[in-house]
N, CA, C and O atoms as a DFTB+ gen file, in Angstrom:
660 C
 N C O
     1  1      57.426     -30.290     -59.691
     2  2      56.105     -30.674     -59.991
     3  2      55.345     -31.065     -58.737
     4  3      54.165     -30.747     -58.587
     5  1      56.015     -31.744     -57.858
     6  2      55.384     -32.137     -56.613
     7  2      54.889     -30.899     -55.857
     8  3      53.847     -30.932     -55.202
     9  1      55.645     -29.825     -55.960
    10  2      55.278     -28.604     -55.260
    11  2      53.996     -28.022     -55.856
    12  3      53.159     -27.493     -55.124
    13  1      53.838     -28.112     -57.151
    14  2      52.645     -27.573     -57.799
    15  2      51.440     -28.416     -57.411
    16  3      50.382     -27.862     -57.116
    17  1      51.565     -29.707     -57.401
    18  2      50.452     -30.586     -57.038
    19  2      50.072     -30.352     -55.558
    20  3      48.892     -30.268     -55.217
    21  1      51.079     -30.252     -54.703
    22  2      50.827     -30.012     -53.288
    23  2      50.149     -28.660     -53.091
    24  3      49.215     -28.558     -52.295
    25  1      50.586     -27.636     -53.785
    26  2      49.984     -26.310     -53.666
    27  2      48.549     -26.334     -54.199
    28  3      47.672     -25.676     -53.640
    29  1      48.306     -27.087     -55.270
    30  2      46.961     -27.204     -55.836
    31  2      46.027     -27.919     -54.852
    32  3      44.868     -27.533     -54.707
    33  1      46.523     -28.942     -54.190
    34  2      45.710     -29.696     -53.231
    35  2      45.353     -28.815     -52.031
    36  3      44.223     -28.855     -51.545
    37  1      46.294     -28.037     -51.567
    38  2      46.037     -27.135     -50.433
    39  2      45.016     -26.087     -50.834
    40  3      44.119     -25.775     -50.051
    41  1      45.130     -25.537     -52.032
    42  2      44.177     -24.530     -52.503
    43  2      42.785     -25.134     -52.647
    44  3      41.800     -24.470     -52.325
    45  1      42.676     -26.352     -53.112
    46  2      41.396     -27.013     -53.291
    47  2      40.720     -27.272     -51.941
    48  3      39.516     -27.056     -51.808
    49  1      41.459     -27.718     -50.964
    50  2      40.909     -27.994     -49.632
    51  2      40.478     -26.692     -48.969
    52  3      39.408     -26.659     -48.361
    53  1      41.245     -25.639     -49.056
    54  2      40.899     -24.380     -48.398
    55  2      39.750     -23.669     -49.112
    56  3      39.101     -22.818     -48.502
    57  1      39.475     -23.982     -50.371
    58  2      38.388     -23.349     -51.118
    59  2      37.075     -24.091     -50.930
    60  3      36.028     -23.565     -51.308
    61  1      37.086     -25.301     -50.357
    62  2      35.854     -26.075     -50.164
    63  2      35.005     -25.432     -49.064
    64  3      35.562     -24.907     -48.100
    65  1      33.670     -25.459     -49.181
    66  2      32.813     -24.873     -48.133
    67  2      32.928     -25.680     -46.851
    68  3      33.129     -26.894     -46.879
    69  1      32.795     -24.979     -45.712
    70  2      32.851     -25.633     -44.408
    71  2      31.460     -26.169     -44.090
    72  3      30.470     -25.461     -44.276
    73  1      31.373     -27.372     -43.626
    74  2      30.105     -27.982     -43.241
    75  2      29.999     -27.973     -41.728
    76  3      30.971     -28.260     -41.030
    77  1      28.759     -27.627     -41.196
    78  2      28.552     -27.610     -39.747
    79  2      28.578     -29.032     -39.246
    80  3      28.030     -29.944     -39.864
    81  1      29.214     -29.196     -38.134
    82  2      29.283     -30.524     -37.543
    83  2      27.924     -30.867     -36.948
    84  3      27.213     -29.978     -36.481
    85  1      27.567     -32.105     -36.959
    86  2      26.308     -32.567     -36.406
    87  2      26.235     -32.183     -34.927
    88  3      27.221     -32.353     -34.209
    89  1      25.033     -31.642     -34.425
    90  2      24.860     -31.282     -33.017
    91  2      25.124     -29.819     -32.704
    92  3      24.999     -29.420     -31.547
    93  1      25.481     -29.010     -33.683
    94  2      25.718     -27.596     -33.434
    95  2      24.428     -26.796     -33.344
    96  3      24.440     -25.702     -32.779
    97  1      23.319     -27.292     -33.874
    98  2      22.045     -26.578     -33.881
    99  2      20.923     -27.538     -33.526
   100  3      20.920     -28.694     -33.951
   101  1      19.968     -27.045     -32.739
   102  2      18.808     -27.857     -32.398
   103  2      17.629     -26.919     -32.200
   104  3      17.792     -25.822     -31.666
   105  1      16.455     -27.334     -32.622
   106  2      15.248     -26.521     -32.485
   107  2      14.160     -27.351     -31.830
   108  3      13.982     -28.526     -32.152
   109  1      13.426     -26.728     -30.898
   110  2      12.283     -27.388     -30.257
   111  2      11.147     -26.378     -30.177
   112  3      11.372     -25.171     -30.270
   113  1       9.965     -26.861     -30.009
   114  2       8.796     -25.994     -29.894
   115  2       8.426     -25.857     -28.417
   116  3       8.304     -26.855     -27.706
   117  1       8.249     -24.615     -27.962
   118  2       7.847     -24.355     -26.583
   119  2       6.339     -24.268     -26.478
   120  3       5.629     -24.343     -27.481
   121  1       5.854     -24.110     -25.250
   122  2       4.413     -23.968     -25.052
   123  2       4.145     -22.689     -24.272
   124  3       5.028     -22.183     -23.580
   125  1       2.939     -22.172     -24.382
   126  2       2.548     -20.946     -23.692
   127  2       1.125     -21.112     -23.176
   128  3       0.313     -21.820     -23.771
   129  1       0.839     -20.452     -22.064
   130  2      -0.513     -20.476     -21.512
   131  2      -0.916     -19.070     -21.103
   132  3      -0.060     -18.206     -20.916
   133  1      -2.194     -18.841     -20.966
   134  2      -2.722     -17.569     -20.479
   135  2      -4.043     -17.863     -19.783
   136  3      -4.821     -18.704     -20.233
   137  1      -4.287     -17.166     -18.689
   138  2      -5.552     -17.302     -17.975
   139  2      -6.125     -15.909     -17.758
   140  3      -5.475     -15.051     -17.162
   141  1      -7.313     -15.691     -18.231
   142  2      -7.987     -14.411     -18.045
   143  2      -9.007     -14.601     -16.936
   144  3      -9.834     -15.511     -17.001
   145  1      -8.954     -13.754     -15.922
   146  2      -9.890     -13.861     -14.807
   147  2     -10.919     -12.734     -14.879
   148  3     -10.700     -11.698     -15.507
   149  1     -12.031     -12.973     -14.225
   150  2     -13.068     -11.948     -14.139
   151  2     -12.477     -10.742     -13.415
   152  3     -11.733     -10.921     -12.451
   153  1     -12.781      -9.541     -13.842
   154  2     -12.286      -8.366     -13.115
   155  2     -12.967      -8.283     -11.754
   156  3     -14.118      -8.691     -11.601
   157  1     -12.257      -7.757     -10.777
   158  2     -12.840      -7.559      -9.455
   159  2     -13.652      -6.270      -9.483
   160  3     -13.184      -5.243      -9.975
   161  1     -14.878      -6.331      -8.948
   162  2     -15.780      -5.184      -8.970
   163  2     -16.324      -4.972      -7.557
   164  3     -16.848      -5.900      -6.941
   165  1     -16.197      -3.762      -7.055
   166  2     -16.709      -3.388      -5.733
   167  2     -17.960      -2.535      -5.922
   168  3     -17.944      -1.559      -6.672
   169  1     -19.045      -2.906      -5.240
   170  2     -20.304      -2.178      -5.346
   171  2     -20.792      -1.811      -3.953
   172  3     -20.821      -2.650      -3.052
   173  1     -21.176      -0.545      -3.783
   174  2     -21.751      -0.107      -2.513
   175  2     -23.175      -0.634      -2.430
   176  3     -23.938      -0.524      -3.390
   177  1     -23.535      -1.204      -1.291
   178  2     -24.876      -1.741      -1.100
   179  2     -25.886      -0.598      -1.023
   180  3     -25.754       0.305      -0.197
   181  1     -26.882      -0.648      -1.881
   182  2     -27.902       0.400      -1.943
   183  2     -28.595       0.555      -0.596
   184  3     -29.015      -0.434       0.005
   185  1     -28.713       1.778      -0.126
   186  2     -29.381       2.070       1.126
   187  2     -28.513       1.964       2.362
   188  3     -28.914       2.408       3.438
   189  1     -27.322       1.381       2.228
   190  2     -26.419       1.245       3.383
   191  2     -25.636       2.530       3.580
   192  3     -25.365       3.256       2.624
   193  1     -25.273       2.810       4.834
   194  2     -24.457       3.983       5.147
   195  2     -23.797       3.778       6.505
   196  3     -24.342       3.102       7.377
   197  1     -22.648       4.353       6.668
   198  2     -21.986       4.386       7.966
   199  2     -22.725       5.442       8.782
   200  3     -22.538       6.640       8.565
   201  1     -23.563       5.001       9.722
   202  2     -24.392       5.920      10.491
   203  2     -23.839       6.112      11.895
   204  3     -23.865       5.194      12.714
   205  1     -23.338       7.316      12.165
   206  2     -22.790       7.604      13.491
   207  2     -23.877       7.910      14.513
   208  3     -23.596       7.974      15.710
   209  1     -25.099       8.096      14.066
   210  2     -26.210       8.297      14.981
   211  2     -26.443       9.754      15.350
   212  3     -25.935      10.670      14.703
   213  1     -27.239       9.946      16.427
   214  2     -27.586      11.282      16.938
   215  2     -26.956      11.421      18.319
   216  3     -27.082      10.531      19.161
   217  1     -26.279      12.541      18.543
   218  2     -25.525      12.690      19.789
   219  2     -25.305      14.167      20.113
   220  3     -25.490      15.039      19.265
   221  1     -24.912      14.423      21.338
   222  2     -24.462      15.757      21.749
   223  2     -22.944      15.699      21.844
   224  3     -22.379      14.650      22.152
   225  1     -22.282      16.822      21.582
   226  2     -20.811      16.806      21.565
   227  2     -20.186      17.166      22.904
   228  3     -19.032      16.812      23.143
   229  1     -20.900      17.854      23.785
   230  2     -20.287      18.271      25.037
   231  2     -19.008      19.032      24.754
   232  3     -18.988      19.937      23.919
   233  1     -17.947      18.669      25.443
   234  2     -16.648      19.323      25.233
   235  2     -15.776      18.562      24.242
   236  3     -14.598      18.877      24.076
   237  1     -16.350      17.567      23.590
   238  2     -15.613      16.819      22.573
   239  2     -15.397      15.374      22.961
   240  3     -15.588      14.983      24.113
   241  1     -15.002      14.601      21.996
   242  2     -14.766      13.176      22.191
   243  2     -14.902      12.449      20.866
   244  3     -14.434      12.922      19.831
   245  1     -15.548      11.291      20.913
   246  2     -15.662      10.503      19.689
   247  2     -16.921       9.659      19.681
   248  3     -17.505       9.358      20.722
   249  1     -17.323       9.286      18.469
   250  2     -18.383       8.309      18.251
   251  2     -17.753       7.206      17.412
   252  3     -17.180       7.461      16.353
   253  1     -17.870       5.978      17.902
   254  2     -17.314       4.834      17.189
   255  2     -18.442       3.888      16.815
   256  3     -19.312       3.591      17.634
   257  1     -18.425       3.418      15.578
   258  2     -19.376       2.416      15.103
   259  2     -18.550       1.240      14.609
   260  3     -17.720       1.392      13.713
   261  1     -18.778       0.058      15.195
   262  2     -18.043      -1.137      14.778
   263  2     -18.515      -1.582      13.402
   264  3     -19.547      -1.123      12.912
   265  1     -17.756      -2.476      12.783
   266  2     -18.143      -3.017      11.485
   267  2     -19.415      -3.862      11.594
   268  3     -20.025      -4.206      10.581
   269  1     -19.811      -4.194      12.824
   270  2     -21.069      -4.909      13.051
   271  2     -22.223      -3.936      13.273
   272  3     -23.368      -4.364      13.419
   273  1     -21.935      -2.618      13.301
   274  2     -22.979      -1.614      13.442
   275  2     -23.278      -1.200      14.875
   276  3     -24.283      -0.537      15.127
   277  1     -22.424      -1.579      15.814
   278  2     -22.630      -1.240      17.220
   279  2     -21.930       0.075      17.528
   280  3     -20.741       0.228      17.251
   281  1     -22.676       1.040      18.108
   282  2     -22.133       2.355      18.397
   283  2     -21.709       2.512      19.844
   284  3     -22.297       1.914      20.746
   285  1     -20.678       3.326      20.059
   286  2     -20.231       3.682      21.407
   287  2     -19.681       5.098      21.347
   288  3     -19.313       5.585      20.278
   289  1     -19.627       5.756      22.501
   290  2     -19.133       7.126      22.568
   291  2     -17.970       7.200      23.539
   292  3     -17.825       6.357      24.425
   293  1     -17.136       8.232      23.358
   294  2     -16.013       8.473      24.245
   295  2     -15.918       9.947      24.555
   296  3     -16.446      10.782      23.820
   297  1     -15.246      10.267      25.643
   298  2     -15.107      11.662      26.032
   299  2     -16.417      12.194      26.560
   300  3     -17.130      11.493      27.278
   301  1     -16.744      13.424      26.213
   302  2     -17.962      14.089      26.701
   303  2     -19.110      13.990      25.693
   304  3     -20.049      14.784      25.754
   305  1     -19.049      13.048      24.786
   306  2     -20.087      12.847      23.773
   307  2     -21.130      11.878      24.338
   308  3     -20.782      10.923      25.033
   309  1     -22.405      12.126      24.039
   310  2     -23.474      11.238      24.523
   311  2     -24.511      11.033      23.428
   312  3     -24.905      11.979      22.747
   313  1     -24.952       9.778      23.266
   314  2     -26.054       9.497      22.346
   315  2     -27.350      10.049      22.942
   316  3     -27.532      10.044      24.159
   317  1     -28.241      10.522      22.081
   318  2     -29.560      10.948      22.540
   319  2     -30.505       9.757      22.409
   320  3     -30.272       8.870      21.589
   321  1     -31.576       9.732      23.217
   322  2     -32.534       8.615      23.123
   323  2     -33.054       8.452      21.695
   324  3     -33.342       9.428      21.003
   325  1     -33.164       7.194      21.279
   326  2     -33.657       6.882      19.937
   327  2     -32.573       6.880      18.864
   328  3     -32.862       6.633      17.693
   329  1     -31.331       7.153      19.251
   330  2     -30.230       7.156      18.280
   331  2     -29.971       5.742      17.778
   332  3     -30.014       4.788      18.555
   333  1     -29.706       5.605      16.499
   334  2     -29.327       4.305      15.936
   335  2     -28.017       4.456      15.174
   336  3     -27.714       5.514      14.623
   337  1     -27.269       3.395      15.157
   338  2     -25.992       3.352      14.445
   339  2     -26.051       2.262      13.400
   340  3     -26.819       1.308      13.526
   341  1     -25.238       2.405      12.367
   342  2     -25.183       1.370      11.333
   343  2     -23.817       1.348      10.675
   344  3     -23.168       2.379      10.497
   345  1     -23.399       0.135      10.318
   346  2     -22.179      -0.037       9.526
   347  2     -22.554       0.091       8.057
   348  3     -23.700      -0.154       7.680
   349  1     -21.603       0.467       7.240
   350  2     -21.812       0.532       5.798
   351  2     -21.594      -0.865       5.224
   352  3     -21.036      -1.722       5.909
   353  1     -22.019      -1.118       3.986
   354  2     -21.904      -2.452       3.398
   355  2     -21.525      -2.379       1.926
   356  3     -21.940      -1.478       1.196
   357  1     -20.721      -3.359       1.512
   358  2     -20.250      -3.460       0.134
   359  2     -20.344      -4.909      -0.341
   360  3     -20.302      -5.841       0.462
   361  1     -20.471      -5.084      -1.661
   362  2     -20.446      -6.392      -2.300
   363  2     -19.281      -6.424      -3.279
   364  3     -19.016      -5.452      -3.986
   365  1     -18.587      -7.565      -3.307
   366  2     -17.461      -7.772      -4.221
   367  2     -17.835      -8.903      -5.168
   368  3     -18.347      -9.932      -4.727
   369  1     -17.589      -8.729      -6.455
   370  2     -17.772      -9.801      -7.427
   371  2     -16.480      -9.948      -8.227
   372  3     -15.707      -9.003      -8.381
   373  1     -16.272     -11.167      -8.731
   374  2     -15.062     -11.406      -9.514
   375  2     -14.830     -12.885      -9.743
   376  3     -15.777     -13.668      -9.824
   377  1     -13.572     -13.262      -9.846
   378  2     -13.133     -14.616     -10.167
   379  2     -13.369     -15.544      -8.966
   380  3     -12.775     -15.346      -7.906
   381  1     -14.225     -16.548      -9.128
   382  2     -14.602     -17.459      -8.046
   383  2     -13.386     -18.056      -7.343
   384  3     -12.437     -18.508      -7.984
   385  1     -13.436     -18.048      -5.998
   386  2     -12.383     -18.649      -5.198
   387  2     -11.144     -17.801      -5.013
   388  3     -10.258     -18.186      -4.249
   389  1     -11.045     -16.685      -5.665
   390  2      -9.843     -15.841      -5.584
   391  2      -9.906     -14.984      -4.319
   392  3     -10.971     -14.494      -3.945
   393  1      -8.756     -14.809      -3.666
   394  2      -8.703     -13.967      -2.468
   395  2      -8.412     -12.519      -2.863
   396  3      -7.868     -12.241      -3.932
   397  1      -8.790     -11.610      -1.966
   398  2      -8.598     -10.190      -2.230
   399  2      -8.325      -9.469      -0.921
   400  3      -8.652      -9.970       0.155
   401  1      -7.725      -8.290      -1.018
   402  2      -7.491      -7.459       0.163
   403  2      -8.465      -6.286       0.136
   404  3      -8.936      -5.865      -0.921
   405  1      -8.753      -5.770       1.329
   406  2      -9.709      -4.676       1.496
   407  2      -8.993      -3.522       2.184
   408  3      -8.302      -3.726       3.182
   409  1      -9.154      -2.326       1.663
   410  2      -8.649      -1.140       2.363
   411  2      -9.712      -0.051       2.289
   412  3     -10.410       0.094       1.287
   413  1      -9.815       0.703       3.368
   414  2     -10.757       1.807       3.418
   415  2     -10.012       3.063       3.829
   416  3      -9.055       3.008       4.601
   417  1     -10.453       4.178       3.313
   418  2      -9.798       5.444       3.607
   419  2     -10.560       6.241       4.652
   420  3     -11.670       5.888       5.050
   421  1      -9.944       7.301       5.074
   422  2     -10.635       8.205       5.991
   423  2     -11.560       9.102       5.167
   424  3     -11.480       9.146       3.939
   425  1     -12.423       9.801       5.861
   426  2     -13.358      10.678       5.167
   427  2     -13.751      11.835       6.056
   428  3     -13.138      12.078       7.096
   429  1     -14.772      12.537       5.638
   430  2     -15.295      13.633       6.456
   431  2     -16.769      13.813       6.159
   432  3     -17.257      13.481       5.079
   433  1     -17.462      14.350       7.153
   434  2     -18.862      14.728       6.988
   435  2     -18.931      16.237       7.159
   436  3     -18.147      16.820       7.908
   437  1     -19.866      16.866       6.466
   438  2     -19.986      18.316       6.541
   439  2     -21.450      18.720       6.565
   440  3     -22.319      18.012       6.055
   441  1     -21.700      19.858       7.161
   442  2     -23.043      20.442       7.132
   443  2     -23.095      21.576       6.118
   444  3     -24.063      22.335       6.079
   445  1     -22.070      21.690       5.308
   446  2     -21.952      22.769       4.326
   447  2     -21.016      23.860       4.803
   448  3     -20.510      24.644       3.999
   449  1     -20.784      23.916       6.096
   450  2     -19.896      24.923       6.675
   451  2     -18.744      24.275       7.428
   452  3     -17.579      24.612       7.216
   453  1     -19.083      23.348       8.302
   454  2     -18.101      22.691       9.159
   455  2     -17.850      21.279       8.659
   456  3     -18.782      20.577       8.269
   457  1     -16.588      20.864       8.670
   458  2     -16.205      19.520       8.262
   459  2     -15.672      18.766       9.479
   460  3     -14.870      19.303      10.244
   461  1     -16.121      17.515       9.658
   462  2     -15.666      16.667      10.758
   463  2     -15.035      15.420      10.154
   464  3     -15.666      14.725       9.358
   465  1     -13.799      15.136      10.527
   466  2     -13.073      13.985       9.982
   467  2     -13.436      12.690      10.703
   468  3     -13.799      12.689      11.879
   469  1     -13.328      11.598       9.965
   470  2     -13.505      10.271      10.571
   471  2     -12.574       9.273       9.901
   472  3     -12.144       9.469       8.765
   473  1     -12.270       8.202      10.623
   474  2     -11.492       7.094      10.085
   475  2     -12.431       5.908       9.904
   476  3     -13.504       5.865      10.506
   477  1     -12.035       4.959       9.085
   478  2     -12.866       3.784       8.835
   479  2     -12.078       2.510       9.062
   480  3     -10.847       2.514       9.061
   481  1     -12.800       1.424       9.255
   482  2     -12.173       0.107       9.346
   483  2     -13.161      -0.924       8.811
   484  3     -14.339      -0.914       9.166
   485  1     -12.667      -1.809       7.959
   486  2     -13.508      -2.849       7.356
   487  2     -13.640      -4.021       8.319
   488  3     -12.839      -4.171       9.242
   489  1     -14.646      -4.844       8.100
   490  2     -14.880      -6.016       8.942
   491  2     -13.751      -7.035       8.819
   492  3     -13.598      -7.886       9.695
   493  1     -12.972      -6.967       7.769
   494  2     -11.828      -7.860       7.560
   495  2     -10.817      -7.156       6.661
   496  3     -11.172      -6.255       5.902
   497  1      -9.565      -7.570       6.751
   498  2      -8.524      -7.007       5.889
   499  2      -8.445      -7.745       4.558
   500  3      -7.941      -7.213       3.570
   501  1      -8.953      -8.984       4.546
   502  2      -8.944      -9.791       3.326
   503  2     -10.258     -10.558       3.217
   504  3     -11.012     -10.660       4.185
   505  1     -10.520     -11.090       2.041
   506  2     -11.693     -11.912       1.821
   507  2     -11.435     -12.878       0.689
   508  3     -10.427     -12.772      -0.009
   509  1     -12.339     -13.820       0.505
   510  2     -12.244     -14.782      -0.593
   511  2     -13.602     -14.859      -1.272
   512  3     -14.632     -15.003      -0.613
   513  1     -13.592     -14.764      -2.574
   514  2     -14.837     -14.843      -3.341
   515  2     -15.377     -16.268      -3.296
   516  3     -14.611     -17.227      -3.387
   517  1     -16.680     -16.407      -3.157
   518  2     -17.336     -17.708      -3.089
   519  2     -17.220     -18.448      -4.419
   520  3     -16.670     -17.929      -5.390
   521  1     -17.748     -19.664      -4.442
   522  2     -17.775     -20.442      -5.680
   523  2     -18.596     -19.729      -6.744
   524  3     -18.386     -19.943      -7.938
   525  1     -19.529     -18.884      -6.319
   526  2     -20.325     -18.094      -7.254
   527  2     -19.662     -16.780      -7.621
   528  3     -20.206     -16.023      -8.425
   529  1     -18.485     -16.489      -7.044
   530  2     -17.742     -15.273      -7.387
   531  2     -18.212     -14.033      -6.643
   532  3     -18.053     -12.923      -7.152
   533  1     -18.796     -14.188      -5.431
   534  2     -19.257     -13.027      -4.675
   535  2     -18.745     -13.058      -3.238
   536  3     -18.394     -14.115      -2.714
   537  1     -18.710     -11.903      -2.621
   538  2     -18.369     -11.758      -1.199
   539  2     -18.908     -10.411      -0.738
   540  3     -19.304      -9.580      -1.555
   541  1     -18.922     -10.205       0.542
   542  2     -19.369      -8.933       1.075
   543  2     -18.572      -8.569       2.309
   544  3     -17.960      -9.432       2.938
   545  1     -18.577      -7.302       2.653
   546  2     -17.941      -6.862       3.896
   547  2     -18.623      -5.587       4.366
   548  3     -19.307      -4.908       3.600
   549  1     -18.425      -5.278       5.634
   550  2     -19.022      -4.071       6.208
   551  2     -17.910      -3.149       6.697
   552  3     -16.763      -3.565       6.862
   553  1     -18.276      -1.890       6.923
   554  2     -17.298      -0.876       7.328
   555  2     -17.851      -0.073       8.507
   556  3     -18.977       0.422       8.468
   557  1     -17.044       0.041       9.538
   558  2     -17.347       0.889      10.681
   559  2     -16.410       2.081      10.664
   560  3     -15.617       2.241       9.736
   561  1     -16.499       2.921      11.692
   562  2     -15.614       4.083      11.710
   563  2     -15.623       4.797      13.048
   564  3     -16.388       4.463      13.952
   565  1     -14.752       5.788      13.147
   566  2     -14.676       6.617      14.344
   567  2     -14.660       8.082      13.940
   568  3     -13.795       8.527      13.185
   569  1     -15.634       8.820      14.458
   570  2     -15.796      10.252      14.212
   571  2     -15.220      10.982      15.419
   572  3     -15.606      10.705      16.555
   573  1     -14.300      11.911      15.181
   574  2     -13.666      12.660      16.264
   575  2     -14.245      14.064      16.319
   576  3     -14.286      14.773      15.313
   577  1     -14.694      14.460      17.516
   578  2     -15.398      15.734      17.697
   579  2     -14.622      16.661      18.627
   580  3     -14.095      16.230      19.653
   581  1     -14.558      17.936      18.256
   582  2     -13.871      18.939      19.071
   583  2     -14.789      19.504      20.153
   584  3     -14.312      20.052      21.146
   585  1     -16.087      19.375      19.968
   586  2     -17.043      19.942      20.911
   587  2     -17.527      21.321      20.495
   588  3     -18.364      21.922      21.168
   589  1     -17.004      21.815      19.392
   590  2     -17.393      23.145      18.909
   591  2     -18.256      23.075      17.656
   592  3     -18.624      24.110      17.101
   593  1     -18.582      21.877      17.209
   594  2     -19.367      21.708      15.981
   595  2     -20.814      22.172      16.214
   596  3     -21.391      21.950      17.278
   597  1     -21.370      22.812      15.206
   598  2     -22.753      23.301      15.276
   599  2     -23.730      22.141      15.141
   600  3     -23.433      21.148      14.478
   601  1     -24.893      22.266      15.768
   602  2     -25.943      21.266      15.629
   603  2     -26.418      21.258      14.177
   604  3     -26.445      22.304      13.528
   605  1     -26.787      20.098      13.670
   606  2     -27.283      19.991      12.310
   607  2     -26.988      18.631      11.723
   608  3     -26.350      17.793      12.359
   609  1     -27.455      18.416      10.508
   610  2     -27.237      17.161       9.788
   611  2     -25.939      17.262       8.985
   612  3     -25.718      18.240       8.270
   613  1     -25.098      16.260       9.107
   614  2     -23.813      16.201       8.423
   615  2     -23.798      14.979       7.502
   616  3     -24.347      13.936       7.858
   617  1     -23.188      15.092       6.341
   618  2     -23.075      13.974       5.400
   619  2     -21.726      14.057       4.694
   620  3     -21.153      15.138       4.556
   621  1     -21.229      12.918       4.253
   622  2     -19.947      12.906       3.545
   623  2     -19.668      11.554       2.927
   624  3     -20.557      10.710       2.813
   625  1     -18.423      11.358       2.530
   626  2     -18.016      10.139       1.848
   627  2     -16.633       9.698       2.310
   628  3     -15.925      10.423       3.009
   629  1     -16.277       8.498       1.900
   630  2     -14.940       7.927       2.092
   631  2     -14.755       6.912       0.962
   632  3     -15.699       6.623       0.227
   633  1     -13.561       6.379       0.825
   634  2     -13.312       5.412      -0.247
   635  2     -13.044       4.025       0.332
   636  3     -12.532       3.876       1.442
   637  1     -13.406       3.026      -0.454
   638  2     -13.098       1.621      -0.151
   639  2     -12.505       1.013      -1.419
   640  3     -12.945       1.312      -2.529
   641  1     -11.508       0.164      -1.242
   642  2     -10.813      -0.435      -2.384
   643  2     -10.607      -1.923      -2.134
   644  3     -10.262      -2.327      -1.023
   645  1     -10.818      -2.737      -3.163
   646  2     -10.501      -4.159      -3.100
   647  2      -9.502      -4.472      -4.208
   648  3      -9.571      -3.915      -5.304
   649  1      -8.574      -5.374      -3.900
   650  2      -7.511      -5.738      -4.845
   651  2      -7.263      -7.238      -4.773
   652  3      -7.131      -7.796      -3.684
   653  1      -7.200      -7.892      -5.927
   654  2      -6.868      -9.332      -5.927
   655  2      -5.508      -9.538      -5.277
   656  3      -4.583      -8.749      -5.472
   657  1      -5.402     -10.611      -4.502
   658  2      -4.099     -11.002      -3.915
   659  2      -3.354     -11.876      -4.880
   660  3      -2.242     -12.314      -4.586
């Protein structure tokens, strides 16, 4: 009889549901944040242009315009009297106080037949938007001439890019 009672007690204990011990599970609430900033927008200043000026090519050389708009020549290139140079200009708008990087690409000018390559350089590699969310920069460049280009008016484009840091 003792064996039956003992077997019954063992069966009863093993059939009881298991209860989780205190401290096996815990739940807490986390927090999340998000900040949306103004998109960065680059705008070319109306009427501005990278102006290499008026010059003769001779046997070739270069025309350089600084980001401040100051022109100089190299090699056998010479400015003609009355020539003016100008840097190009851009405006940046976006999230106030945020810094950004500036990059400019090379480009070319053409008279419809002949293409002349040039490189560009911005007045700064980086900038910071003002408290009002604006900034500006200028672009100079260097035009390389072979000395075989035909006389005439040349025009072209290049790209400028700004990116939040």
